[in-house]
C-alpha positions in Angstrom: 105.1 162.5 118.9 107.5 161.7 116.2 110.0 164.3 114.8 108.1 164.1 111.5 104.8 165.2 113.2 106.5 168.0 115.0 107.9 169.3 111.7 104.5 168.8 110.1 102.8 170.8 112.8 105.2 173.7 112.3 104.7 173.6 108.6 101.0 173.6 109.0 101.2 176.6 111.3 103.5 178.4 108.9 101.0 177.7 106.1 98.3 179.3 108.3 100.5 182.4 108.7 100.9 182.6 104.9 97.1 182.5 104.5 96.7 185.1 107.2 99.2 187.4 105.6 97.5 187.1 102.2 94.2 187.9 103.9 95.7 191.0 105.5 97.2 192.1 102.2 93.8 191.7 100.5 92.1 193.6 103.3 94.6 196.4 103.2 94.2 196.7 99.4 90.5 196.9 99.7 90.6 199.5 102.5 93.1 201.9 100.9 94.5 202.6 97.5 97.7 203.8 99.2 98.3 200.4 100.7 100.2 198.9 97.8 102.1 202.1 97.1 105.9 201.8 97.3 106.2 204.7 99.7 103.8 202.9 102.1 106.1 199.9 102.1 109.1 202.1 102.9 107.3 203.8 105.8 105.8 200.6 107.2 109.0 198.5 107.0 111.2 201.3 108.4 108.8 201.8 111.3 108.9 198.0 112.1 112.6 197.3 111.7 113.6 197.8 115.3 111.0 195.3 116.5 112.0 192.9 113.8 115.7 193.1 114.8 114.9 192.4 118.5 112.7 189.4 117.5 115.7 187.5 116.2 117.6 187.0 119.5 114.2 186.7 121.3 113.5 183.6 119.1 116.7 181.9 120.4 116.0 182.9 124.0 112.4 181.5 124.0 113.5 178.3 122.2 116.0 177.9 125.0 113.2 178.1 127.5 113.6 181.6 128.7 112.2 185.1 127.9 113.5 188.7 127.8 110.9 191.3 128.5 113.5 194.1 128.9 114.5 194.5 125.2 112.5 197.7 124.5 113.9 199.3 127.7 117.4 198.4 126.7 116.6 200.1 123.3 115.5 203.2 125.2 118.5 203.2 127.5 120.9 202.8 124.6 119.2 205.6 122.8 119.5 207.8 125.9 123.3 207.0 126.2 123.8 207.9 122.6 121.9 211.1 123.0 123.5 212.3 126.2 127.1 211.5 125.0 126.5 213.2 121.7 125.1 216.3 123.4 128.2 216.4 125.6 130.4 216.6 122.6 131.5 213.0 122.4 132.2 211.8 118.8 129.2 210.0 117.4 131.2 206.9 116.6 132.3 206.6 120.3 128.7 207.3 121.4 127.6 204.4 119.2 130.2 202.1 120.8 129.1 203.2 124.3 125.4 202.6 123.4 126.3 199.0 122.2 128.4 198.4 125.3 125.3 199.5 127.4 123.2 196.9 125.6 125.8 194.2 126.3 126.0 195.2 130.0 122.2 195.1 130.3 122.1 191.6 128.7 125.0 190.5 130.9 123.1 191.6 134.0 120.0 189.7 132.9 122.0 186.6 132.1 123.9 186.6 135.4 120.7 186.9 137.4 119.1 184.1 135.5 122.0 181.7 135.3 124.1 182.4 138.4 121.3 183.1 140.8 118.8 180.7 139.2 116.1 183.3 139.1 113.2 183.0 136.6 113.8 185.1 133.5 110.2 186.3 133.5 110.7 187.9 136.9 114.2 189.1 136.2 113.5 190.8 132.9 110.2 192.3 134.2 112.3 194.0 136.9 115.0 195.1 134.6 112.3 196.4 132.1 111.5 199.0 134.8 115.1 199.4 135.9 116.5 200.2 132.5 113.7 202.4 131.5 113.9 204.3 134.8 117.7 204.7 134.3 117.0 206.2 130.8 114.8 208.8 132.5 117.4 209.6 135.1 120.1 210.0 132.4 118.0 212.4 130.4 116.5 214.3 133.4 113.3 213.3 135.0 109.9 211.9 133.9 109.8 214.1 130.8 113.5 213.5 130.1 114.5 214.1 126.5 117.5 215.2 124.6 116.1 216.8 121.5 118.9 216.3 119.1 118.4 218.0 115.8 122.1 218.2 114.8 122.9 214.5 114.3 125.0 214.2 111.1 122.8 213.7 108.0 124.7 210.5 107.1 123.5 209.1 110.5 119.9 210.1 110.3 119.6 209.1 106.6 120.4 205.5 107.5 117.4 205.4 109.7 114.8 206.4 107.2 116.3 206.7 103.7 116.1 204.0 100.9 118.6 202.4 98.6 118.9 204.7 95.6 116.4 203.8 92.9 114.3 201.5 95.2 111.7 201.6 97.9 113.8 199.4 100.2 115.1 201.2 103.3 118.7 200.7 104.4 117.5 199.3 107.7 115.9 196.4 105.8 119.3 195.4 104.4 120.6 195.3 108.0 117.7 193.1 109.1 118.2 190.8 106.1 121.9 190.3 106.9 121.1 189.5 110.5 118.2 187.2 109.5 120.6 185.1 107.4 123.1 185.0 110.3 120.5 183.9 112.8 119.0 181.3 110.4 122.4 179.7 110.0 123.1 179.9 113.7 119.8 178.3 114.7 119.3 175.8 111.9 122.7 175.0 110.5 125.1 175.0 113.4 126.0 172.9 116.5 125.1 175.9 118.6 121.5 175.8 117.3 121.1 172.2 118.1 122.3 173.0 121.6 119.7 175.7 121.9 116.9 173.3 121.0 118.2 170.6 123.3 118.3 173.1 126.3 114.7 174.1 125.5 113.5 170.6 125.3 115.3 169.2 128.4 117.9 171.1 130.3 119.0 168.1 132.4 119.4 165.9 129.3 121.4 168.7 127.6 123.7 168.9 130.6 124.3 165.1 130.4 125.1 165.7 126.7 127.9 168.1 127.8 126.0 171.2 126.8 127.1 174.2 129.0 123.6 175.4 129.7 124.4 178.4 131.9 127.0 179.7 129.5 124.7 179.2 126.5 121.8 181.1 128.2 124.2 183.9 129.4 125.4 184.3 125.8 121.9 184.5 124.5 120.9 187.3 126.9 124.1 189.2 126.0 123.3 188.8 122.3 119.7 190.0 123.0 121.1 193.1 124.8 123.5 193.9 122.0 120.8 193.6 119.2 118.4 195.7 121.3 121.1 198.4 121.6 121.7 198.2 117.9 117.9 198.7 117.4 118.2 201.7 119.7 120.8 203.3 117.5 118.7 202.6 114.4 115.6 204.1 116.2 117.5 207.2 117.2 118.7 207.7 113.6 115.2 207.2 112.3 113.5 209.8 114.6 116.6 212.0 115.0 116.0 212.2 118.8 117.0 210.5 122.0 114.1 210.1 124.4 113.7 208.0 127.5 110.3 206.8 126.2 111.7 205.6 122.9 110.2 202.3 121.8 107.9 202.2 124.8 105.8 199.0 124.6 107.7 197.5 121.7 108.2 194.3 123.7 104.5 193.4 123.0 105.1 193.2 119.2 108.4 191.4 119.6 107.1 188.6 121.8 103.8 188.4 119.9 105.7 188.0 116.6 108.0 185.3 118.0 105.2 183.2 119.5 102.9 183.7 116.6 105.7 182.4 114.4 105.3 179.0 116.1 108.0 179.2 118.7 106.8 177.3 121.8 106.5 179.4 125.0 107.7 176.3 126.7 110.9 176.1 124.7 112.5 173.6 122.3 110.4 174.3 119.2 110.3 177.0 116.5 111.9 178.3 113.3 113.3 181.5 112.0 111.1 181.2 108.9 108.0 181.1 111.1 109.1 184.2 112.9 109.8 186.0 109.7 106.3 185.2 108.5 104.8 186.4 111.7 106.8 189.6 111.6 105.2 190.3 108.2 101.8 189.5 109.7 102.2 191.9 112.7 103.7 194.6 110.6 101.0 194.4 107.9 98.2 194.4 110.6 99.6 197.5 112.2 100.0 199.2 108.8 96.5 198.4 107.6 95.0 199.7 110.9 97.2 202.8 110.8 96.3 203.8 107.3 92.6 203.4 108.1 93.0 205.8 111.0 92.8 203.2 113.8 94.5 204.5 116.9 97.4 202.8 118.8 95.2 201.5 121.6 93.1 199.4 119.1 96.3 198.3 117.4 97.7 197.1 120.7 94.4 195.3 121.3 94.7 193.5 118.0 98.3 192.6 118.6 97.3 191.3 122.0 94.7 189.1 120.4 97.4 187.7 118.1 99.6 187.0 121.1 96.8 184.9 122.7 96.3 183.2 119.3 100.0 182.5 119.1 99.9 180.6 122.4 96.7 178.7 121.7 97.1 178.0 118.0 100.2 175.8 117.8 99.1 173.9 120.9 95.7 173.1 119.2 97.5 172.0 116.0 99.7 169.7 118.0 96.8 168.2 119.9 95.0 167.5 116.7 98.1 165.7 115.4 98.4 163.7 118.6 94.7 162.6 118.6 94.7 161.7 114.9 97.9 159.7 114.4 96.6 158.2 111.2 97.2 161.5 109.5 100.9 161.3 110.3 103.2 158.7 108.7 104.8 156.4 111.2 108.6 156.5 111.5 110.4 153.2 110.6 
């Protein structure tokens, strides 16, 4: 397939996401008069920001041909570290630093196991998913472990759920927007982004092109751990509590959003814009279901269906393009 047809396939998929998003917006408007209210946007976007943050490095990891299932557990562990250190009298700023360092250490462990020991990232991060979550329970004291912090500084908790004065835009949305721009430039406008695509398409060819594949993948896992810890700090601020079960199951939405955005599970293909659209789709779907009193189990069922669609859809689009070459201009 030509480069043009690959790009055309992605654009067609992104167009489908726009249509799906419009349909969800129309559905939400029809089901509830509260749906288009500004306060609903604030609530829905604030509640989804942690998953949106974690989807950014996940995009890079999957394009590079790997996956990280442990991101939600890293979030929970970072939140536990922040809570236990603050409860012990450690200054909040130092607790934040320690939580971020925890995320970096978790990402480094994942990266070393994948790159140095040549283990499949699916197996490694499935194991560390349980490992990091279990460690959070140990830190906070048993299966019901919780540090119920109600004395976090108001400035800290306000960042988690408050809005920019005079608007309905939460502060966390500004953080996501800044990181979105950084990741867009990194993936689509830099030499590092081209290396990520080349590794996902063909690791051996990338090595022959002098790409340091192991170092690149290790860096991506560390980046993922750092952003997951940052999301953990944001989540702690939003709910003003550190619990071992914080963000339990968030990895489903993160992976579904990335794959639904047109990122190939086999690596080498995808865009940040596609992931942004799919994040809006998943967040809108959950919001519509929530305001119509649909429980979390059915919401997870719907997101799981989107995950299956995200794997099948782009492949079907690509096969259609391959079987109907007359629809695609030939390259000269």
